N, CA and C of each residue as an Amber inpcrd file, in Angstrom:
protein
   687
 -30.0380000  -7.6670000  40.1300000 -29.5660000  -8.6590000  39.1770000
 -28.5410000  -9.5910000  39.7410000 -28.2460000  -9.5450000  41.0350000
 -27.2100000 -10.3810000  41.6120000 -27.7730000 -11.5910000  42.3250000
 -26.9100000 -12.5390000  42.5920000 -27.2660000 -13.7170000  43.3510000
 -27.0270000 -13.3970000  44.8290000 -28.1040000 -13.3050000  45.6110000
 -27.9720000 -12.8960000  47.0090000 -27.2210000 -13.9240000  47.8420000
 -27.2160000 -15.2010000  47.4080000 -26.5400000 -16.2290000  48.1850000
 -25.0310000 -16.1950000  47.9750000 -24.6110000 -16.0110000  46.7320000
 -23.1780000 -16.0670000  46.4240000 -22.5720000 -14.6950000  46.1530000
 -23.4100000 -13.7350000  45.8310000 -22.9060000 -12.3900000  45.6530000
 -22.3080000 -12.1170000  44.2910000 -22.4800000 -13.0140000  43.3060000
 -21.9730000 -12.7440000  41.9650000 -23.1530000 -12.6340000  41.0030000
 -22.9950000 -11.8780000  39.8980000 -24.1240000 -11.6160000  38.9930000
 -24.5720000 -12.8620000  38.2450000 -25.8540000 -12.8880000  37.8880000
 -26.4220000 -14.0120000  37.1360000 -26.2750000 -13.7600000  35.6350000
 -25.0640000 -13.5120000  35.1820000 -24.7910000 -13.3310000  33.7610000
 -23.8120000 -14.4180000  33.3110000 -23.2250000 -14.2310000  32.1280000
 -22.3280000 -15.2580000  31.5930000 -21.1300000 -15.4950000  32.5080000
 -20.5060000 -14.4220000  32.9600000 -19.3500000 -14.5740000  33.8420000
 -19.7560000 -15.2190000  35.1710000 -20.9750000 -14.9150000  35.6150000
 -21.4610000 -15.5410000  36.8300000 -21.6390000 -17.0370000  36.6630000
 -22.1300000 -17.4480000  35.4890000 -22.2860000 -18.8710000  35.2110000
 -20.9300000 -19.5650000  35.1310000 -19.9540000 -18.8680000  34.5400000
 -18.6000000 -19.4250000  34.4870000 -18.0540000 -19.6140000  35.8920000
 -18.3100000 -18.6380000  36.7530000 -17.8530000 -18.7180000  38.1430000
 -18.5170000 -19.9020000  38.8530000 -19.8000000 -20.0810000  38.6050000
 -20.5220000 -21.1960000  39.2240000 -20.0070000 -22.5430000  38.7200000
 -19.5570000 -22.5920000  37.4740000 -19.1200000 -23.8630000  36.8900000
 -17.7950000 -24.3570000  37.4300000 -17.0450000 -23.5250000  38.1000000
 -15.7830000 -23.9750000  38.6570000 -14.6110000 -23.7130000  37.7320000
 -13.4390000 -24.2020000  38.1140000 -12.2060000 -23.8850000  37.3940000
 -12.1030000 -24.5990000  36.0410000 -12.8970000 -25.6290000  35.8110000
 -12.7980000 -26.3790000  34.5470000 -13.4910000 -25.6300000  33.4090000
 -14.4970000 -24.8200000  33.7160000 -15.2370000 -24.0980000  32.6700000
 -14.3390000 -23.1380000  31.8900000 -13.4740000 -22.3510000  32.5270000
 -12.5580000 -21.5090000  31.7310000 -11.6440000 -22.3220000  30.8130000
 -11.2450000 -23.5100000  31.2820000 -10.4240000 -24.3850000  30.4340000
 -11.2170000 -24.8240000  29.2080000 -12.4650000 -25.2000000  29.4060000
 -13.3210000 -25.6100000  28.2930000 -13.5890000 -24.4510000  27.3370000
 -13.7640000 -23.2560000  27.8900000 -13.9560000 -22.0790000  27.0340000
 -12.6900000 -21.7840000  26.2320000 -11.5270000 -22.0340000  26.8420000
 -10.2780000 -21.8850000  26.1050000 -10.1970000 -22.8730000  24.9510000
 -10.6450000 -24.1100000  25.1770000 -10.6800000 -25.1130000  24.1040000
 -11.6270000 -24.6740000  22.9910000 -12.7710000 -24.1320000  23.3790000
 -13.7320000 -23.6540000  22.3790000 -13.1320000 -22.5240000  21.5480000
 -12.4070000 -21.6290000  22.1970000 -11.7330000 -20.5470000  21.4860000
 -10.6850000 -21.1000000  20.5260000  -9.9630000 -22.1430000  20.9450000
  -8.9820000 -22.7840000  20.0640000  -9.6560000 -23.3660000  18.8310000
 -10.8100000 -23.9910000  19.0170000 -11.5500000 -24.5470000  17.8770000
 -11.9140000 -23.4440000  16.8840000 -12.3940000 -22.3240000  17.4120000
 -12.7870000 -21.2070000  16.5470000 -11.5850000 -20.6380000  15.7940000
 -10.4710000 -20.4430000  16.5090000  -9.2730000 -19.8540000  15.8980000
  -8.7080000 -20.7660000  14.8190000  -8.5480000 -22.0520000  15.1330000
  -7.9840000 -22.9800000  14.1540000  -8.9410000 -23.2130000  12.9800000
 -10.2340000 -23.1270000  13.2190000 -11.2000000 -23.2680000  12.1290000
 -11.0850000 -22.1030000  11.1530000 -10.9440000 -20.8960000  11.6830000
 -10.7740000 -19.7220000  10.8160000  -9.4790000 -19.8530000  10.0110000
  -8.4160000 -20.2950000  10.6830000  -7.1220000 -20.4500000  10.0050000
  -7.2040000 -21.4880000   8.8930000  -7.8530000 -22.6340000   9.1710000
  -7.9970000 -23.6880000   8.1580000  -8.8790000 -23.2240000   6.9990000
  -9.8960000 -22.4200000   7.3020000 -10.7990000 -21.9520000   6.2560000
 -10.0420000 -21.1260000   5.2160000  -9.2170000 -20.2100000   5.6720000
  -8.4730000 -19.3600000   4.7420000  -7.4050000 -20.1630000   3.9870000
  -6.7450000 -21.0960000   4.6650000  -5.7120000 -21.9030000   4.0050000
  -6.3200000 -22.7830000   2.9150000  -7.4150000 -23.4600000   3.2380000
  -8.0390000 -24.3510000   2.2560000  -8.6590000 -23.5560000   1.1210000
  -9.2110000 -22.3760000   1.4360000  -9.7560000 -21.5210000   0.3720000
  -8.6400000 -21.0770000  -0.5710000  -7.4720000 -20.7740000  -0.0110000
  -6.3300000 -20.3970000  -0.8410000  -5.8420000 -21.5800000  -1.6640000
  -5.8870000 -22.7820000  -1.0720000  -5.4470000 -23.9770000  -1.7930000
  -6.3610000 -24.2870000  -2.9760000  -7.6450000 -23.9620000  -2.8290000
  -8.5850000 -24.1910000  -3.9320000  -8.3400000 -23.2470000  -5.0950000
  -7.6650000 -22.1280000  -4.8340000  -7.3190000 -21.1980000  -5.9000000
  -8.4400000 -20.2240000  -6.2140000  -8.2290000 -19.4690000  -7.2650000
  -9.1940000 -18.4600000  -7.6820000 -10.2650000 -19.0890000  -8.5690000
 -11.4840000 -18.5990000  -8.4130000 -12.5610000 -19.0910000  -9.2500000
 -13.1120000 -20.4280000  -8.7710000 -14.0560000 -20.9570000  -9.5550000
 -14.7010000 -22.2240000  -9.2140000 -13.7930000 -23.3910000  -9.5650000
 -13.5530000 -24.2820000  -8.5810000 -12.6360000 -25.4020000  -8.7850000
 -13.1870000 -26.4170000  -9.7760000 -14.4890000 -26.6710000  -9.7390000
 -15.0960000 -27.6530000 -10.6570000 -14.9660000 -27.2010000 -12.1060000
 -15.2280000 -25.9200000 -12.3560000 -15.0880000 -25.3970000 -13.7240000
 -13.6300000 -25.4690000 -14.1750000 -12.7290000 -25.1770000 -13.2580000
 -11.3010000 -25.2550000 -13.5870000 -10.9000000 -26.6710000 -13.9660000
 -11.3850000 -27.6610000 -13.2000000 -11.0390000 -29.0530000 -13.4840000
 -11.5950000 -29.4990000 -14.8370000 -12.8210000 -29.0860000 -15.1420000
 -13.4100000 -29.4500000 -16.4310000 -12.6300000 -28.8250000 -17.5820000
 -12.2220000 -27.5620000 -17.4100000 -11.4460000 -26.8880000 -18.4510000
 -10.0860000 -27.5590000 -18.6450000  -9.4630000 -27.9700000 -17.5400000
  -8.1660000 -28.6450000 -17.6230000  -8.3010000 -29.9690000 -18.3550000
  -9.3160000 -30.7440000 -18.0400000  -9.5150000 -32.0400000 -18.6850000
  -9.7640000 -31.8860000 -20.1800000 -10.5550000 -30.8780000 -20.5310000
 -10.8200000 -30.6280000 -21.9620000  -9.5250000 -30.2540000 -22.6800000
  -8.7210000 -29.4040000 -22.0700000  -7.4590000 -28.9800000 -22.6840000
  -6.4930000 -30.1590000 -22.8450000  -6.4180000 -30.9970000 -21.8100000
  -5.4990000 -32.1480000 -21.8620000  -5.9380000 -33.1400000 -22.9350000
  -7.2260000 -33.4380000 -22.9690000  -7.7230000 -34.4150000 -23.9440000
  -7.5820000 -33.9100000 -25.3720000  -7.6340000 -32.5850000 -25.5480000
  -7.4690000 -32.0150000 -26.8970000  -6.0100000 -31.8100000 -27.2610000
  -5.1050000 -32.0810000 -26.3110000  -3.6740000 -31.9450000 -26.5780000
  -3.1350000 -30.5430000 -26.3440000  -3.9610000 -29.6440000 -25.8040000
  -3.5240000 -28.2710000 -25.5440000  -2.8780000 -28.2030000 -24.1570000
  -1.6710000 -28.7290000 -24.0330000  -0.9810000 -28.7620000 -22.7380000
  -0.5680000 -27.3540000 -22.3010000  -0.1160000 -26.5400000 -23.2640000
   0.2810000 -25.1640000 -22.9260000  -0.9000000 -24.3680000 -22.3900000
  -2.0670000 -24.5650000 -22.9870000  -3.2640000 -23.8810000 -22.5030000
  -3.6370000 -24.3250000 -21.0970000  -3.4430000 -25.6150000 -20.8140000
  -3.7310000 -26.1290000 -19.4730000  -2.7730000 -25.5260000 -18.4440000
  -1.5050000 -25.3610000 -18.8280000  -0.5130000 -24.7680000 -17.9190000
  -0.8590000 -23.3070000 -17.6340000  -1.2960000 -22.5880000 -18.6630000
  -1.7100000 -21.1870000 -18.4780000  -2.9010000 -21.1030000 -17.5260000
  -3.8460000 -22.0340000 -17.6840000  -5.0070000 -22.0580000 -16.7860000
  -4.5820000 -22.3300000 -15.3400000  -3.5830000 -23.1820000 -15.1710000
  -3.0640000 -23.4660000 -13.8230000  -2.4140000 -22.2230000 -13.2080000
  -1.7040000 -21.4670000 -14.0200000  -1.0800000 -20.2350000 -13.5370000
  -2.1300000 -19.2240000 -13.0880000  -3.2680000 -19.2010000 -13.7730000
  -4.3300000 -18.2770000 -13.4090000  -5.0520000 -18.7280000 -12.1350000
  -5.1640000 -20.0290000 -11.9510000  -5.8800000 -20.5610000 -10.7890000
  -5.1330000 -20.3010000  -9.4840000  -3.8300000 -20.4960000  -9.4700000
  -2.9680000 -20.1830000  -8.3230000  -3.4060000 -20.8790000  -7.0280000
  -3.5830000 -22.1720000  -7.0940000  -3.9400000 -22.9440000  -5.9120000
  -3.1010000 -24.1990000  -5.8040000  -3.2620000 -24.9330000  -4.7130000
  -2.5090000 -26.1720000  -4.5200000  -2.8370000 -27.1920000  -5.5890000
  -4.1130000 -27.2910000  -5.9500000  -4.5190000 -28.2170000  -7.0070000
  -3.8750000 -27.8230000  -8.3280000  -3.9120000 -26.5400000  -8.6240000
  -3.3110000 -26.0540000  -9.8670000  -1.8100000 -26.2870000  -9.8860000
  -1.1420000 -26.1050000  -8.7460000   0.3040000 -26.3310000  -8.6780000
   0.6530000 -27.7920000  -8.9460000  -0.1380000 -28.7000000  -8.3730000
   0.1100000 -30.1260000  -8.5800000  -0.1060000 -30.5170000 -10.0360000
  -1.1820000 -30.0100000 -10.6190000  -1.4790000 -30.3290000 -12.0180000
  -0.4170000 -29.7300000 -12.9400000   0.0140000 -28.5200000 -12.6410000
   1.0410000 -27.8790000 -13.4660000   2.3420000 -28.6810000 -13.4470000
   2.7400000 -29.1770000 -12.2710000   3.9590000 -29.9880000 -12.1780000
   3.8350000 -31.2380000 -13.0350000   2.6520000 -31.8700000 -13.0160000
   2.4390000 -33.0550000 -13.8350000   2.4720000 -32.7200000 -15.3250000
   1.9070000 -31.5740000 -15.6910000   1.8940000 -31.1760000 -17.1020000
   3.3050000 -30.8480000 -17.6000000   4.1000000 -30.2030000 -16.7490000
   5.4890000 -29.9230000 -17.1190000   6.2520000 -31.2200000 -17.3150000
   6.0370000 -32.1750000 -16.4240000   6.6730000 -33.4900000 -16.5670000
   6.1820000 -34.1910000 -17.8300000   4.9060000 -34.0070000 -18.1330000
   4.3260000 -34.5660000 -19.3530000   5.0510000 -34.0400000 -20.5910000
   5.2910000 -32.7290000 -20.6230000   5.9900000 -32.1410000 -21.7660000
   7.4240000 -32.6420000 -21.8650000   8.0700000 -32.8180000 -20.7110000
   9.4360000 -33.3420000 -20.7250000   9.4720000 -34.7530000 -21.3050000
   8.4930000 -35.5550000 -20.9210000   8.4210000 -36.9210000 -21.4380000
   8.0690000 -36.9160000 -22.9300000   7.2150000 -35.9840000 -23.3040000
   6.7950000 -35.8970000 -24.7010000   7.9670000 -35.5850000 -25.6230000
   8.9290000 -34.7960000 -25.1190000  10.0990000 -34.4560000 -25.9240000
  10.9600000 -35.6830000 -26.2390000  10.8050000 -36.7390000 -25.4480000
  11.5640000 -37.9590000 -25.6910000  10.9760000 -38.7920000 -26.8240000
   9.8440000 -38.3450000 -27.3650000   9.2510000 -39.0470000 -28.4940000
   8.3310000 -40.1780000 -28.1090000   7.8610000 -40.1990000 -26.8640000
   6.9470000 -41.2350000 -26.3990000   7.5290000 -42.6380000 -26.5390000
   8.8410000 -42.7680000 -26.4120000   9.4780000 -44.0740000 -26.5630000
   9.7410000 -44.7530000 -25.2180000   9.7100000 -44.0080000 -24.1580000
  10.0210000 -44.5630000 -22.8450000   8.8240000 -45.3290000 -22.2920000
   9.0490000 -46.5930000 -21.9420000   7.9850000 -47.4140000 -21.3790000
   7.6440000 -46.9710000 -19.9580000   8.5700000 -46.3320000 -19.3050000
   8.3510000 -45.9150000 -17.9290000   7.8430000 -44.4800000 -17.8300000
   7.5360000 -43.8830000 -18.9800000   7.1440000 -42.4710000 -18.9820000
   5.8610000 -42.2290000 -18.1830000   4.8650000 -43.0980000 -18.3760000
   3.6060000 -42.9050000 -17.6490000   3.8120000 -43.0380000 -16.1460000
   4.7030000 -43.9480000 -15.7480000   5.0020000 -44.1070000 -14.3310000
   5.7230000 -42.8740000 -13.7780000   6.5610000 -42.2640000 -14.6110000
   7.2690000 -41.0500000 -14.1950000   6.2730000 -39.9220000 -13.9410000
   5.2900000 -39.7900000 -14.8390000   4.2750000 -38.7590000 -14.6760000
   3.4500000 -39.0180000 -13.4120000   3.0560000 -40.2650000 -13.2390000
   2.2510000 -40.6280000 -12.0710000   3.0250000 -40.3880000 -10.7760000
   4.3030000 -40.7160000 -10.7780000   5.1400000 -40.5040000  -9.5990000
   5.2910000 -39.0170000  -9.2950000   5.3880000 -38.2030000 -10.3320000
   5.4850000 -36.7470000 -10.1430000   4.2380000 -36.2170000  -9.4400000
   3.0720000 -36.7220000  -9.8470000   1.8190000 -36.2950000  -9.2320000
   1.7800000 -36.7010000  -7.7560000   2.2160000 -37.9220000  -7.4730000
   2.2150000 -38.4040000  -6.0960000   3.1620000 -37.5810000  -5.2190000
   4.3190000 -37.2260000  -5.7650000   5.2830000 -36.4400000  -4.9840000
   4.7510000 -35.0420000  -4.6780000   4.1400000 -34.4050000  -5.6730000
   3.5960000 -33.0610000  -5.4560000   2.4330000 -33.1100000  -4.4620000
   1.5840000 -34.1390000  -4.5900000   0.4720000 -34.2980000  -3.6540000
   0.9790000 -34.5020000  -2.2370000   2.0380000 -35.3000000  -2.0960000
   2.6230000 -35.5470000  -0.7760000   3.1790000 -34.2660000  -0.1560000
   3.6410000 -33.3500000  -0.9970000   4.1470000 -32.0710000  -0.4880000
   3.0210000 -31.1190000  -0.1050000   1.8850000 -31.2020000  -0.8210000
   0.7800000 -30.2960000  -0.5610000  -0.0640000 -30.7320000   0.6330000
  -0.1700000 -32.0400000   0.8700000  -1.0560000 -32.5470000   1.9100000
  -0.7030000 -32.0580000   3.3120000   0.5770000 -32.0460000   3.7130000
   0.8760000 -31.5480000   5.0710000   0.3870000 -30.1290000   5.3070000
   0.4610000 -29.2890000   4.2840000  -0.0230000 -27.9200000   4.4230000
  -1.5460000 -27.8870000   4.6020000  -2.2430000 -28.7730000   3.8790000
  -3.6940000 -28.8070000   3.9790000  -4.1640000 -29.3990000   5.3110000
  -3.4330000 -30.3850000   5.8150000  -3.8560000 -31.1030000   7.0180000
  -3.2640000 -30.5250000   8.3010000  -2.4880000 -29.4610000   8.1820000
  -1.8860000 -28.8580000   9.3640000  -2.9730000 -28.3800000  10.3360000
  -2.7650000 -28.6420000  11.6230000  -3.6740000 -28.2560000  12.7140000
  -4.9750000 -29.0550000  12.7440000  -5.1940000 -29.9620000  11.7830000
  -6.3870000 -30.7960000  11.8360000  -6.3250000 -31.7620000  13.0100000
  -5.1260000 -32.2030000  13.3640000  -4.9710000 -33.0960000  14.5200000
  -5.3980000 -32.3960000  15.8010000  -5.0830000 -31.1080000  15.9080000
  -5.4750000 -30.3560000  17.1060000  -7.0020000 -30.2860000  17.2100000
  -7.6620000 -30.0040000  16.0900000  -9.1230000 -29.9270000  16.1030000
  -9.7360000 -31.2690000  16.4780000  -9.1990000 -32.3660000  15.9100000
  -9.7310000 -33.6880000  16.2370000  -9.4870000 -34.0480000  17.6990000
  -8.3540000 -33.5980000  18.2470000  -8.0680000 -33.8560000  19.6630000
  -9.0270000 -33.0980000  20.5580000  -9.3890000 -31.8830000  20.1560000
 -10.3110000 -31.0760000  20.9640000 -11.7050000 -31.6880000  21.0190000
 -12.0430000 -32.5370000  20.0450000 -13.3280000 -33.2470000  20.1070000
 -13.4000000 -34.0950000  21.3650000 -12.3440000 -34.8780000  21.5990000
 -12.3120000 -35.7450000  22.7770000 -12.0820000 -34.9600000  24.0640000
 -11.1810000 -33.9790000  23.9990000 -10.8670000 -33.2100000  25.2070000
 -12.0780000 -32.4230000  25.7080000 -12.8880000 -31.9100000  24.7900000
 -14.0810000 -31.1810000  25.2000000 -15.0450000 -32.0810000  25.9590000
 -15.2600000 -33.2790000  25.4140000 -16.1640000 -34.2280000  26.0840000
 -15.6190000 -34.6570000  27.4410000 -14.3390000 -35.0110000  27.4580000
 -13.7350000 -35.4760000  28.7080000 -13.6490000 -34.3640000  29.7440000
 -13.3360000 -33.1390000  29.3040000 -13.2940000 -32.0140000  30.2310000
 -14.6580000 -31.7280000  30.8320000 -15.7030000 -31.7740000  29.9960000
 -17.0590000 -31.5790000  30.5050000 -17.4570000 -32.6710000  31.4780000
 -17.0560000 -33.9160000  31.1650000 -17.3570000 -35.0290000  32.0680000
 -16.6350000 -34.8650000  33.4060000 -15.3880000 -34.4140000  33.3460000
 -14.6310000 -34.1860000  34.5800000 -15.3020000 -33.1150000  35.4380000
 -15.7340000 -32.0220000  34.8200000 -16.4290000 -30.9750000  35.5590000
 -17.7540000 -31.4610000  36.1190000 -18.4360000 -32.3150000  35.3390000
 -19.7030000 -32.8770000  35.8120000 -19.4980000 -33.7340000  37.0490000
 -18.5020000 -34.6010000  36.9840000 -18.2080000 -35.4630000  38.1260000
 -17.8080000 -34.6330000  39.3400000 -17.0090000 -33.5890000  39.1060000
 -16.5910000 -32.7120000  40.2090000 -17.7930000 -32.0440000  40.8700000
 -18.7330000 -31.5770000  40.0550000 -19.9370000 -30.9540000  40.6070000
 -20.7970000 -31.9460000  41.3780000 -20.9180000 -33.1530000  40.8560000
 -21.7250000 -34.1570000  41.5450000 -21.0840000 -34.5840000  42.8590000
 -19.7480000 -34.6180000  42.8960000 -19.0540000 -34.9280000  44.1550000
 -19.4040000 -33.8800000  45.2140000 -19.4040000 -32.6110000  44.8090000
 -19.7760000 -31.5480000  45.7500000 -21.2250000 -31.6880000  46.1950000
 -22.0940000 -32.0440000  45.2430000 -23.5080000 -32.1700000  45.5710000
 -23.7430000 -33.2830000  46.5850000 -23.1650000 -34.4440000  46.3330000
 -23.3380000 -35.5660000  47.2630000 -22.5910000 -35.3330000  48.5690000
 -21.4890000 -34.5710000  48.4950000 -20.7940000 -34.2030000  49.7200000
 -21.6600000 -33.3400000  50.6130000 -22.4480000 -32.4630000  49.9870000
 -23.3640000 -31.6190000  50.7600000 -24.4520000 -32.4510000  51.4200000
 -24.8810000 -33.5280000  50.7360000 -25.8930000 -34.3990000  51.3210000
 -25.3510000 -35.1780000  52.5170000 -24.0720000 -35.5370000  52.4390000
 -23.4870000 -36.3780000  53.4730000 -22.9000000 -35.5800000  54.6320000
 -22.8170000 -34.2700000  54.4860000 -22.1370000 -33.4630000  55.5030000
 -22.9540000 -33.2810000  56.7770000 -24.2480000 -33.3820000  56.6410000
 -25.0910000 -33.1570000  57.8130000 -26.3420000 -34.0160000  57.7020000
 -27.0180000 -34.1460000  58.8380000 -28.2360000 -34.9380000  58.8250000
 -29.3010000 -34.3110000  57.9410000 -29.3970000 -32.9850000  57.9780000
 -30.3500000 -32.2710000  57.1330000 -29.6370000 -31.7890000  55.8710000
 -30.1260000 -32.1630000  54.6790000 -29.4500000 -31.7630000  53.4330000
 -29.3460000 -30.2470000  53.2940000 -28.1610000 -29.7830000  52.8950000
 -27.9530000 -28.3660000  52.6330000 -28.3990000 -28.0850000  51.2080000
 -29.5840000 -27.5420000  51.0470000 -30.1590000 -27.3520000  49.7110000
 -29.3270000 -26.3890000  48.8610000 -28.7740000 -25.3640000  49.5100000
 -27.9750000 -24.3850000  48.7610000 -26.7090000 -25.0490000  48.2070000
 -26.0040000 -25.8260000  49.0620000 -24.7860000 -26.5030000  48.6020000
 -25.1080000 -27.5440000  47.5530000 -26.2460000 -28.2270000  47.7300000
 -26.6670000 -29.2200000  46.7420000 -26.9540000 -28.5580000  45.4000000
 -27.6170000 -27.4200000  45.4130000 -27.9260000 -26.7110000  44.1670000
 -26.6630000 -26.2110000  43.4820000 -25.6850000 -25.7420000  44.2650000
 -24.4250000 -25.2710000  43.6900000 -23.6960000 -26.4070000  42.9950000
 -23.6590000 -27.5710000  43.6290000 -22.9700000 -28.7210000  43.0340000
 -23.6200000 -29.1700000  41.7430000 -24.9460000 -29.2560000  41.7540000
 -25.6630000 -29.6750000  40.5380000 -25.5060000 -28.6310000  39.4370000
 -25.5580000 -27.3500000  39.8100000 -25.3790000 -26.2740000  38.8310000
 -24.0010000 -26.3510000  38.1820000 -22.9860000 -26.5790000  39.0150000
 -21.6260000 -26.7210000  38.4810000 -21.5400000 -27.8850000  37.5140000
 -22.1600000 -29.0010000  37.8520000 -22.1170000 -30.1800000  36.9890000
 -22.7690000 -29.9040000  35.6370000 -23.9380000 -29.2520000  35.6480000
 -24.6700000 -29.0060000  34.4040000 -23.9680000 -27.9750000  33.5260000
 -23.3940000 -26.9490000  34.1550000 -22.6750000 -25.9320000  33.3800000
 -21.4690000 -26.5550000  32.6800000 -20.7290000 -27.4170000  33.3740000
 -19.5880000 -28.1080000  32.7640000 -20.0400000 -29.0260000  31.6290000
 -21.1550000 -29.7200000  31.8410000 -21.6740000 -30.6070000  30.8010000
 -22.0220000 -29.8250000  29.5410000 -22.7400000 -28.7210000  29.7090000
 -23.1610000 -27.9150000  28.5540000 -21.9510000 -27.3390000  27.8160000
 -20.9750000 -26.8330000  28.5690000 -19.7970000 -26.2380000  27.9320000
 -18.9710000 -27.2900000  27.2010000 -18.7830000 -28.4540000  27.8220000
 -18.0150000 -29.5270000  27.1750000 -18.6790000 -30.0220000  25.9120000
 -20.0020000 -30.1980000  25.9620000 -20.7290000 -30.6580000  24.7730000
 -20.6450000 -29.6200000  23.6560000 -20.7850000 -28.3510000  24.0070000
 -20.6960000 -27.2840000  22.9970000 -19.3290000 -27.2770000  22.3210000
 -18.2730000 -27.4470000  23.1070000 -16.9250000 -27.4850000  22.5440000
 -16.7550000 -28.6640000  21.5970000 -17.2410000 -29.8300000  22.0040000
 -17.1110000 -31.0270000  21.1680000 -17.9160000 -30.9010000  19.8760000
 -19.1180000 -30.3420000  19.9720000 -19.9490000 -30.1700000  18.7750000
 -19.2540000 -29.2580000  17.7670000 -18.7290000 -28.1320000  18.2580000
 -18.0350000 -27.1990000  17.3650000 -16.8210000 -27.8640000  16.7160000
 -16.0650000 -28.6420000  17.4940000 -14.8700000 -29.2970000  16.9660000
 -15.2320000 -30.3730000  15.9450000 -16.2870000 -31.1460000  16.2090000
 -16.7120000 -32.1950000  15.2770000 -17.1560000 -31.6050000  13.9480000
 -17.9830000 -30.5540000  14.0170000 -18.4680000 -29.9150000  12.7850000
 -17.2950000 -29.3490000  11.9790000 -16.3740000 -28.6670000  12.6600000
 -15.2290000 -28.0840000  11.9650000 -14.3440000 -29.1680000  11.3480000
 -14.0710000 -30.2190000  12.0990000 -13.1910000 -31.2930000  11.6080000
 -13.7930000 -31.9800000  10.3850000 -15.0520000 -32.3460000  10.4560000
 -15.6900000 -33.0340000   9.3260000 -15.7980000 -32.1300000   8.1040000
 -16.0820000 -30.8510000   8.3320000 -16.1930000 -29.9080000   7.2110000
 -14.8700000 -29.7660000   6.4790000 -13.7910000 -29.5450000   7.2230000
 -12.4910000 -29.3340000   6.5900000 -11.9210000 -30.6350000   6.0230000
 -12.2150000 -31.7590000   6.6650000 -11.7850000 -33.0480000   6.1090000
 -12.4400000 -33.2940000   4.7570000 -13.7040000 -32.9480000   4.6500000
 -14.4140000 -33.0920000   3.3760000 -13.8000000 -32.2020000   2.2990000
 -13.4550000 -30.9750000   2.6560000 -12.8370000 -30.0580000   1.6950000
 -11.4730000 -30.5800000   1.2340000 -10.6870000 -31.1010000   2.1720000
  -9.3630000 -31.6370000   1.8270000  -9.4980000 -32.8520000   0.9220000
 -10.4780000 -33.7080000   1.2100000 -10.7160000 -34.8850000   0.3590000
 -11.0990000 -34.4680000  -1.0590000 -11.8950000 -33.4150000  -1.1730000
 -12.2850000 -32.9320000  -2.5060000 -11.0600000 -32.4340000  -3.2880000
 -10.1720000 -31.7250000  -2.6120000  -8.9630000 -31.2320000  -3.2720000
  -8.0610000 -32.3890000  -3.6950000  -7.9110000 -33.3760000  -2.8240000
  -7.0800000 -34.5400000  -3.1480000  -7.6690000 -35.3150000  -4.3300000
  -8.9850000 -35.4660000  -4.3130000  -9.6470000 -36.1780000  -5.4110000
  -9.4490000 -35.4360000  -6.7340000  -9.5230000 -34.1130000  -6.6820000
  -9.3350000 -33.3230000  -7.9040000  -7.9290000 -33.5180000  -8.4690000
  -6.9300000 -33.5480000  -7.5850000  -5.5560000 -33.7710000  -8.0350000
  -5.4150000 -35.1660000  -8.6570000  -5.9620000 -36.1780000  -7.9940000
  -5.8670000 -37.5520000  -8.5040000  -6.6000000 -37.6920000  -9.8370000
  -7.7600000 -37.0410000  -9.9350000  -8.5410000 -37.1260000 -11.1700000
  -7.7900000 -36.4940000 -12.3330000  -7.2030000 -35.3380000 -12.1000000
  -6.4310000 -34.6770000 -13.1530000  -5.2000000 -35.5030000 -13.5150000
  -4.5390000 -36.0870000 -12.5110000  -3.3630000 -36.9130000 -12.7790000
  -3.6950000 -38.1230000 -13.6310000  -4.8190000 -38.7620000 -13.3210000
  -5.2490000 -39.9180000 -14.1240000  -5.5360000 -39.5120000 -15.5620000
  -6.1480000 -38.3450000 -15.7300000  -6.4410000 -37.8460000 -17.0850000
  -5.1480000 -37.5980000 -17.8600000  -4.1510000 -37.0240000 -17.1980000
  -2.8730000 -36.7460000 -17.8590000  -2.1850000 -38.0380000 -18.2770000
  -2.1420000 -39.0150000 -17.3890000  -1.4830000 -40.2920000 -17.6960000
  -2.2150000 -41.0100000 -18.8230000  -3.5390000 -41.0310000 -18.7640000
  -4.3060000 -41.7010000 -19.8230000  -4.1290000 -41.0110000 -21.1700000
  -4.0390000 -39.6800000 -21.1470000  -3.8150000 -38.9450000 -22.3980000
  -2.4590000 -39.2900000 -22.9900000  -1.4510000 -39.3870000 -22.1300000
  -0.1140000 -39.7710000 -22.6040000  -0.1470000 -41.1530000 -23.2310000
  -0.7900000 -42.0920000 -22.5730000  -0.8520000 -43.4560000 -23.0930000
  -1.6020000 -43.5150000 -24.4140000  -2.6490000 -42.6690000 -24.5300000
  -3.4230000 -42.6410000 -25.7670000  -2.5750000 -42.1540000 -26.9410000
  -1.8200000 -41.0580000 -26.7180000  -0.9680000 -40.5210000 -27.7750000
   0.1660000 -41.4990000 -28.1200000   0.7230000 -42.1420000 -27.1060000
   1.7920000 -43.0890000 -27.3600000   1.2700000 -44.2850000 -28.1430000
   0.0420000 -44.7220000 -27.8140000  -0.5620000 -45.8340000 -28.5440000
  -0.8690000 -45.4630000 -29.9860000  -1.3010000 -44.2210000 -30.2220000
  -1.6040000 -43.7870000 -31.5840000  -0.3390000 -43.6840000 -32.4230000
   0.7890000 -43.3200000 -31.7950000   2.0450000 -43.2550000 -32.5340000
   2.5430000 -44.6390000 -32.9050000   2.3260000 -45.6080000 -32.0310000
   2.7580000 -46.9820000 -32.3420000   1.9680000 -47.5630000 -33.4960000
   0.6950000 -47.1680000 -33.5930000  -0.1130000 -47.6590000 -34.7010000
   0.3120000 -46.9970000 -36.0220000
């Protein structure tokens, strides 16, 4: 099972050895993508809270539109997620404004500002380490390209070293180039898929917060308008 020319086995570690010193670096990047993806998965799942987020949002909107603010706050306590925390802060602010008798013209702006502040506090937690994953997209491609160029330099060097081409040295150089290319592309693919997946999840959470905030502000304006009439 060994390579009689180089003396190392034709298995995964043997391929890494053939690929040169850049392949372990690329494998380290791939491992980073996997580790940070697992970490982001659990964080975003925790931010979504318990149960189905869509059902929770529909229940919150129904409670707000019916004027059951206390029921909406209880539902937020049960959900225990970043979205629920943001909505709960807005609902608490809503009740504080409501105690003023709906006379403040700036009340809706106060509620909206509360939602924006809570969202601004939650976003860094959701987007943490996403920059690293996005950076690994480019680094994987560039690292693979660097290894490819290094292998091709060796291959052409073998052609130029003597009048008769050294087929073994030429094959080693080309093998190194292809192994680096495959590893770099694999790292970039994994990073791209992970980045787009988690970005989509974060956008959904942000949209849910904004949607609930708009519902709360519109409900306040509706009640204030009905009192003026």
